[in-house]
N, C-alpha and C positions, 0 to 999 in steps of 0.2 A: 555463856553470854550474860546470865543473869536475868535475861527477859525473854520469855518464849511467848509463841502464838498459841496460847491454848484457846479452848472453845469459847470462852467468854470474850477474849481479847481480838479474837480473829475477824471479826466483821470490821472493826476499825482499823486494824492493822492493814488488811487487803485493801480498804478504800484509800488510805493515806500512802501506802507504798506505790499503788499503781497511778496516784494522781499527784503527788508532792514528791516522789522518790525518796521519803523518808517516812519514818514512824516516830511520832513524838514521844512515845512510851520508852524509846531507846535512849533518850537524852543522856549523853555521858558530859560532865560539867554542870556549872551552874547556868540557870536561866538569865539572859540579860534582859534589862528594863530600860526605859527612857533614859532615866538618872545616869545610866552609863554612857550615854553619848551626848551629854551637856558638856559643851566646850570647856576645856579647862587648859591651864599651863603645866609644864613639868619641866623641870631641869635635867632630867635623866636623858640620856642619849641612847638611841636604840640599838646600837652596836655594843655599847658597855653593857647593856641590860643583858643581851644574847650570851656575850662571851663570859659575863659573870654566872649566868645560869648554867652555861655548859661546864665551866671550871668547877662548878659545884658539885657536879655529878661524878668527877674523879674516874673519868673513863680511861681505858687503857687502850681500847680500840674502838672503831666505829664502822658502819656501813651505811652510806647515804643513798636513799631513793633519788637519783639524779635523772631528772627529766630534760633539763635544759632550760627550763623557765627560770622567770625571777625567783621565785621562793624556793626551790630547791637548790639553785646555784647560790643563792645568800647562804644557805643552811652549810653547804660545803665550805664556802669562803670563811664563814666564822667559825666552823668547827676547826679548821685549819689554823685560824690565829688563835684560838683558845688551846689547840693541842699541838703545836708545832713539829713535835717529834714521834708523835703516835702514829701508827699505821692505821690509814684510812682506805676503805675500799668504796666503790661505788658502782651501783648497779640500775641499769635501765633496761625498759621493756620495748621491743620490736615486735609489734604486732602484725601478723600476717594480714593481707588486703588494706592495709593502711600506709600513710606517708610514714618513711623512715627518718626520723629526727634524732637518732642516736649518735650521731656524728659530731653534733652540737655538743652533746655530754661528754662525748669522748674527749674532746679538745679542752673542755673545761676541767675535767677530771685531771688530765695531764699538767694542766697549769698549776694545779695545787697538791699534785704529789700523790694522787689518789689512784689506786689500781681499779680500772674500769671494767665493768663485766656487762655483757648483752644478754638478756634473757630473750629467747625466741619463743614468743607465745604464738605458736603456729595453730595450735588448736583451743582458741580462747573457750569457745562454748563447750568444748569437751569435758572440761573439767569443772563444769556447773555443779555436778552432784557432790564433788569433793569439796569446793567452797562453801556451797550451801550446808553441806553436813557439819561444816566447821562452825558456821555462824548460826546455823539453826533458822535462818530468814531468807525469804524469796527475793534477794535482789540479785540482778544478772550482770552488773558491771563489778566485776571481783577481781581487778588488777591487783590490788594489794596482795592477794593469795600468791600470785606469781612473784612478787617483790619479797615477801617474807621467807617463802621457801628456798628463794636463792640467796637472801642476804645471810640466813643462819650459817652458810658455809664459810663465812669470812670474819664474822664477830657477832658476839651475843647481843650487840647493841645496834638498832636499826634507827636511823635520823631521818625526818621527813620535814618538808616546809609547810606542813599544813597550817592554815589559819591566815596565810598572807592574803589571800582575797578578801575575806570576809573582813579583817581588821584593818586593812589599808587601801580597800576600794579598787579591786581587781576585776570585779564584773561589769566593766565598761559598757558591754554590749546591751546590758540591761539599764543601767543608769540613762543614757542618752532617751531610751526609749520612754522609760518611765517620765522623765522631765517633760519631754516632748507632749505626751498626753496629760499631763497633770493640770489640775486648776485649784485654786485656793478653795473655791465654793466647794469642791467634792467631799463628801460625806467619808468617814472612815471606812465603811463597807465599799463605796466606789473606789477608793484608793487601794484598797486590798485586792478588788477586781482588777485593776489598772496593774497591780504588782503580779498577779497571776499571768495576766495577759503577756507579761515580759518573761514569763517561764513556760512558753508554748511546747517545748520539748518534753516537758512533764507529763502533759495530758492532751488529748485529742479534742476537735470539736463535738464529736457525739460521745464524749465521756460517759455521760449518764446510760447511755445504751449499751455499754460495755459489760455492766455488772449484772448478776442474777441477783434473785430476790434476796437471797440469804446475806447478801453484802450491805444492803439497805443503804445504797448509796444515796447522798444528797449533797448539793452544792452548800447548803447552809451549814453541814457539819464540818466541812472543809474550811469555809470562811470563818466559823467560830474561833479557830485557833490561829487565824491570820490577822483578823480585824483589830485585836488588842495592840498590835505593834503600830498603828495609825490612829490609835486614840491619846494622842499627847500632842504637846506643843513643839515637838521637834522639827526641824527643817524637812522638807519633804525627802532630799536625799538621805538624811540620817535616819528617817523612818526606814527607808530601804535598808540601809545598814544594819539597823536593829532587826528587821525581819530576816535578813540574810544569815546574820551570825546565830539565829536560833532555829535554822533549818538545818540543810543537809550535813553541814560539818558536825553539830553534836548529835544528830539523830539519824546518820546513816554512817558517815565516813570514820569517824572516830570511834564508835562502838564496834563496826565491822574490822576496822584495822586492829582494834585491840584483841579481838577474837583470833584474828589470823596471828598476830605477834605472840599471843599466848599459847596458841597450839604449837607453833614453831619455836618455842622457849625463848623469844626475844624480848629485850627491854626496849620499850619505845620511848624516843626522846623527840620532842616537837619544840624547837627552841622559840618559834615565833609564837607559840601558845603559853610560854612561861608566865605565870601570875602577873608579876611586875610589868610586862611588856604589854599584856592585854590591858592592865589597868591604864598604863600611858596611851596606848593606840586608840582606844574607844572614846578618848577625850580629844582628841586631835580635831581639829574643824574638817569638815568635808572638803573644803577646798584645798587643804594642805596635802589630802590624799588623791583627789581626782580633778585634773583639769577639765571644766566643762567645754572650753573652746578647742582644745586640741584633742579631747577623749582618751587621753593617756591616764591611766591609774597607777596606784602603788609607788607614788612619787617619792615617799621617804625611802622606801626598800631600794628603788632604783639608785637613789643618790647614793645611798650606802654602799651598794654594789659597786658603783663607779668610784668613790673613794678608797675601799678595802681591795677591790679586786681589778680595777682598771676598766677604762672603757671597752665597749663591745663585746661584752660577756654574754648578752642576752640577744638572741636574733628576733626582730620584729615579727610578731604573729606566730610565736612558738606556742605550739599547743599543749604541752606538757603530755601526761600518760594518756593519750586519747586513742580510742578505737574508731576508726572510719566504719559505722555502722552500717553505711549504704554497700560498702565493698564486702562487709562481713555477711550481709542479707543475700547479695548476689552470689556468693561463692558458696554458701551452704546454709546460712542462717533460715532462709524461707522454707528449704527442704526440711530443716531440723525441727521448726516450728509447726510444720505440716504434720509431721511424723508424730508429734506429741500432741498438738491441740485440736487435731480433727478428731481425736478419741479422748479429750481431755476429761479426766476425773473431776476437776474443779467445776468443769462446766455440767457433768452428770450429777453432782451434789448442789447445784444450784447457786455457785458463787460467780460464775462468769457467764455471758450470754452466747449461746451457741450461733446464734445468728449474725451478731457482731463479728466473731471469727470468720465465718463462711463469705461475709461480705468484704472483708478487708485483707483476707491472707494471700489471695492469688490476684490482687490488683497489678495490672502489667507496669504500671509506673508509681510505686508506693511512695509516699511522702514519708520523709525522715520521721515524722511524728508517730506514724502509724508503725514504722519499723521498730522504733524505741518501745513502744507500747506492746508489739508482738513478743519483743525480747523479755519484756517485764512479765508477760502472760507465760512464756516459755519457764522462766525462773519459778514463777508460783506453781506451776504444773509438776515441775521437778521436786519442789519442796513438798507438794502435796503427796507424792508420790512416796517420798522418803518417810515423811512424819506422820501422814495421816492413813494412806492406804497400806503402807510399808511395802510396797512391791519393787522399790529401787534401793539398791544399798548405797550408802554414803562414799563409798569407795571406788563406785562405777565410773567408768568414761562414756559418754554419749557420742553418737556419731550417726551419719547417714549411710 
């Protein structure tokens, strides 16, 4: 990984991962500033930029992580356009206790002459030690571990649609809420607080009670990393775009995916994050990406998909690689969390508050936010037992 949670960095890492679901020290790629989001014109066409990037890689084959959503579908469409005669495979993940959306991906793969393979992730939590052992970090949502492990069977290159949401306005559920609560009189701190209120699945109302003394948690430390994105003259929505592109993508998904790809010997290709396309996309006006009246985002990518692939490729409401955490919790997640957290080493050593766990673990009707947080604590506990107390092996499989 190149960045580990040593004793000095551990308090900040634990605070951020359990509050933001990313760790700023993991940043992969450059940091974006307000200047990147000042509107500008470009004569380049998105499709041409993507195809030029892919052709420049001189790939002989590729395996696409295909969820059936806009970004991964576009990656496949443009890959086939750039490599008309190459062998292309596609992999999708079917999670137990979750909605099965692999049928959409299968039909798309067939349309573009890609051999489709479905990964059955029946024991998603069971592989946590293996995934955490590879990354060295306590994140519980490690679907890319399953993707990379399968993709290596078909090609030394794995292709993803990473970056579409951040660059082209895909987090529509967040934008409408932010704009509804926004006032021009708000201070940068108040805008940052509103922004965090649009990320409620990342934290819980009694977040401050979750931590033990060693974590030294305080909201001021969290906001100190977010407020700068709102200290500029950008339009409110562009400030949200700026905060988003500096968050989970560079400080969670990209470094974790890189660790999994490296472990399984894969070359990673992310066409939407090609340097020229990033430069183009950040300077597009927010209105060209997101329609505030209809609530539809990623407008340029949707138009490109229709032009290059035909209408009806993407099903409305497509979730992508998404685990139904309530289903996971009900099947065995709660029991597994109880098994590890009721005798937590992280609690014993002062990082997490025992009373908080006791209060929320066995709630009869748990809120999705608390389920997500419990799964985050489970990942922290497994990480702690692998790397701190060293009583759990990174090749183990856990179960109830």
